[in-house]
N, C-alpha and C positions, 0 to 999 in steps of 0.2 A: 310325241304326245299330241292328241287331238281332242277337240271338244265337239260333241254332237248335240243338236237341239231337237227336241220333240215337243209337240203341242201338249200342254197340260192345262187343265181347268179346275183343279182341285183346290181345297182350302189352303190359304196362304200361311206361311210361317208367321207366328204371332208378332215378332219384332220387326217385320218388314225387311227392306233391303236398301235403305238409304245410306248415305255416306257415313252418318254417325254410327249406324249399326255395323256396317262393314269394317270400320276402324275398330269398334269394340270386339268384333269377332277375331280380328287379327291379334289384338292384345291378348284375348282369351286363349288363343292357340298357344302362344308363348307361355302364358302363366300356368296352363294346365298340362303342359308337356310332361313334367315328371310323373304325374298320375297315369298318363297314357303309357309312358315307358314301363312303369311298374306292371300295368295290366298286360301289356304285350309280352313282357318277360314271363309273367305267370302262365300265360297260355302257350309259351314256347314258339312264338312267331319266328320263322326262320327262312333262309334263302329257298326259293322255289315255290313258296306259298302264293296262291291266288287269293287276293284280299279285296274287300269292298269297304269303302268309307262312305256310309249312307248319310245324306244330309251334310255333306262336307263343307258347305259354305264357301267362302273365298279362299280357304287354305286347308282347314281341317287338319288331319294328320297324314296328308298325302306324302309329305317329304319323309316323315318318320317311317311310315310303312314301306315306302320305296327303298329306303336304306336297309331295312330289316329283311326284305324279301329278295333283294339282289344278291347274287345273280340268279337269273332263271325264274324269278317270280314276277307278279304283276299286281298293280293296284288300280282299281276302278273307283273313281269318285263320282257320286251322284248327288245332284241337288235339283229341287223343283224350280228354283228361281233362275231364270236365264242369266241375270246379272251375276249371281254368285257362281254359276257354272262357268261363265266366261272368265271371271276373275280367277277361279281355281285353275282353269286351263292356262291362263297367263302365268300364274304362280308356278305351275309345274314346268312350263316351257322356260321361264327365266332361270330356273334352277337346273335345267338340263335333265329332268327326270324322265328319261326315255321309257321307263316301265310303268308310266302312269297314263291312264285314259280318263277323261272327264266327260260325262254325259248329263244332259238335262232331262230328268224324268221324276215322277212322283215316287216317294218312298213306299207307298202302298201297292204300287203296280209298276215296277221298274222296267218290265219287259225283258229282263235278263233271264237266262236259262236256269231252271231249277237245279239244285245240287251241284253248283259249279264253283263254290268258294270254300277255301279252307277256313277263312275268317270273315264273318259279316259283322261289321262294327258301326256303331253310331254314338256320337257324343252330343249331349244336350239337344237331342232331336225330339224325343218323346215328350219332354216338358213343354215344348213349344207348339204342339199341334193337337187338334181333336182326334179322337179315335186311335189312340196309340196302340191298342191291341191289333189293329189291322197292319200297322207297320211291323210289329214283332212277328206276326204270322208270315209276312213277306220275308223278313229276315230268316226265319226258320226254313222257309221254302228254298231260299237261295243257298243255304249252307249245304255242303256235301254231307253224306252220312259219316259221322265221326268228327265233323268239323265243328267250329266254335261260332256261337253268337255272343257278342259282348257289347257292353255299352257303359257310358258314363253319364249320370244324370244328377241334377241338383234337387234339393228339397228345401224350399224357402221357409226357414223358421224365424228369420228377421228379429234376432235378439240384439238389443242395444241397451247398454247400461252405462251411465244413468239415463233414465228416460228423457225424451225431448219431444216437444209437440211437433216440430217440423218433421222429425224422423217418423213419428207415429202416423202422421198424415201422409207422408211419402210412401210408407210401407202399405197403408190402406189403399192408396191410389194404385200401387203396383198390382195388388190383388184384384181391384175393380177392373183394371184394364185387361188383366189376364183372363178374367171371367168372360169378358166380351168376346174373346176368341175361343171360348169353350175349351181352353187348355187348363192344365193341372199343375199348380205350383208345388204340390206335394208329391210329384211324380217319383222322386228317388226311392222312396220307401216301397213303392208299388211295382217296381220293375221285376223283381224276382218272381212275383206271382204271375205277371204277364208272361214271363219266360216259361214257367211251368204250364200255364194254360195253353201255350203254343206247342207243348209236347217235348220241350227240351229237358235233358237229364243233367245230373251233376251240377245243378245250379248253385252258384256261390255268390256272396256279396261281401264287399268291404266298405266301411263307412269312414269318412274323414271329417273332422271338425277342426278347421284351421282358424286360429285367432291371429290375424295378420297385424303387425305393429303399425303405429302411426306412420303415414307416408307411403304405405304399400297400396298399390292401386286396387287390389282386390277388396279393400275395405269399402270402396265406392261402388260396388256392384249394383246395389239397389238404386241409387241415383243415376248410375249409368244406364240401367235398364229403363228407368222412367224417361230418360232422354230419348232412347230409341223408340219408346212407345208414344212420344209426344204427338205425332200426327193422329194416332188412334184416340188419344185422350182428348185432344182438341175437337176432333170430329164428333165425339160422343158428348161433348159439352160438359165433361167432368171438371175441367178447370180452364181458366184463361191463360194466355201466354204470360201475363204478368204474375199470376198466382204461381204458375210453374217455376218461373224464374226465382221468385222469392223463396219458395219451398226448397228448391235446389240449392240455393246459396246458404240458407240457414242449416239445412241438413248436412251439407258437406263440411261446414265449419264445426259442427258438433262431432261428426264422425272423425275429423282430423285431429281432434284434441287427444293428446297422449293418454289422458285418464279415461277415455271412453272405451268400453269393452264392446267389440263389434263382432258378431257371429251371424251374418245374414243367411248363410246357406250351409247345410250339410251336403256332402258330396259322396255319392254312391257309385262304386264300380261293380258291375254285375256281369256274370258270365254263365253260359250253359252250353252243353254239348248236344248236337243232334244225334239221336240214336241211330244205330245201323252199322 
């Protein structure tokens, strides 16, 4: 496994790359693995496939794809952030994933050859960036004729019952911070249309609405995201450190209560085949 670095100067991932976000991404990879396994089974990912994990972050699904495509297959991980690409390379090396290559490049212009992948995949990438249609166009370009483009994206609906002032303010703050990055918290519902606009066929979608019990860490996704966004929020003057601490503490206490119904996100998996 090797990691390659290229110079990139394009818009940054909304949530940044600090230690808080890197740890959140690692937890997310574990939590969402069953959804990815189901998607890859649906598409028939198998040994010998050449696959791409676009926007892989510090781990992504590199290990899962490596196991599914071996022997004879290959996984390329791409991330625009040099820190994430380095960590992904370390992740693959530590696990002995010899069929994995990681490179630092932008998802809109990867520099990879057209028509070279049996599967081009991205998880929670489009929701985090401006101009998601440009990324989907690049995904379609990279897929071989007859190959698959697939992704997993969230759609923030932020349902919490009973209502609570701290939760309402935290959810509103999440939306404000996301808008500063020109990204779309309602991306999940729009992915299928983007796939069709890119010329993909046989487009399908499955939607999940998971109500996690008290104590499950996915209940905390909104306050966790706001923690990752803290530098952006402070720089924009939306809240002070103390205000963020108070909101975080009060919202988490309400979310953790067993009687609270918490549905922060819908989760969409979408797939489409490149004609040819």
